[in-house]
Structure formats: C-alpha cells, structure tokens
C-alpha positions as CSV (number, residue, x, y, z in Angstrom):
1,M,80.7,202.3,168.8
2,A,84.8,201.9,168.9
3,H,87.0,204.7,167.3
4,E,90.0,203.1,165.4
5,V,91.4,206.7,165.2
6,E,92.1,209.1,167.3
7,P,90.0,212.2,166.8
8,H,93.2,214.5,167.6
9,S,95.6,212.5,166.9
10,C,96.6,214.1,163.6
11,E,97.8,217.6,162.6
12,R,94.6,219.8,160.9
13,T,97.0,220.1,157.3
14,P,96.2,218.6,153.9
15,E,99.4,216.6,154.1
16,A,98.7,215.3,157.2
17,I,95.1,214.0,156.5
18,R,96.3,212.5,153.1
19,T,99.4,211.2,155.1
20,A,96.7,209.2,158.0
21,L,94.4,208.5,155.2
22,Q,96.7,206.4,152.8
23,R,96.7,203.8,155.9
24,R,93.6,203.3,154.9
25,P,92.7,202.6,151.4
26,D,88.9,202.8,152.0
27,W,88.5,205.7,153.9
28,L,90.8,207.3,151.3
29,R,88.4,205.7,148.6
30,G,85.5,206.7,150.2
31,F,87.9,210.8,151.0
32,E,87.9,211.1,146.7
33,Q,84.3,209.6,145.8
34,D,83.0,212.4,148.6
35,W,85.6,215.4,147.3
36,L,85.3,214.3,143.3
37,S,81.2,214.5,144.3
38,A,81.4,217.9,145.8
39,A,83.8,219.2,144.1
40,A,81.4,218.7,140.5
41,D,78.8,220.8,142.3
42,F,81.1,223.1,143.5
43,D,79.4,226.6,141.7
44,R,82.3,229.8,141.0
45,S,80.7,231.4,139.9
46,A,79.4,232.1,143.7
47,L,82.7,233.1,144.3
48,P,82.9,237.0,145.6
49,G,85.3,238.5,142.7
50,R,83.6,236.4,140.1
C-alpha cells in the first residue's frame, strides 16, 4: 500500500494535525465524523474528580 503522507512529516500538535487534514478535505470530513461519533459515546462521569 502506498502512503500519501510521510507519517513523521508533521508535528503531533492539534494545530499541525488540523493543518495537515485541511490539505485533504476528504480526510478532514472522515476525521470530524469519527471525532463526533466518539464524543457522543464519551462518558464524562468516568473522569476523575466527577
């Protein structure tokens, strides 16, 4: 399988990841869908201090 993006080519900060995803709108849409799906299932009551 050919890689379109070098896995070590960008920083691992939220800003750098979003910038990299914005270069590929199809990847950004997929990422946002996965993020929203995971957030919907997140149990805040499981966090310490809650």
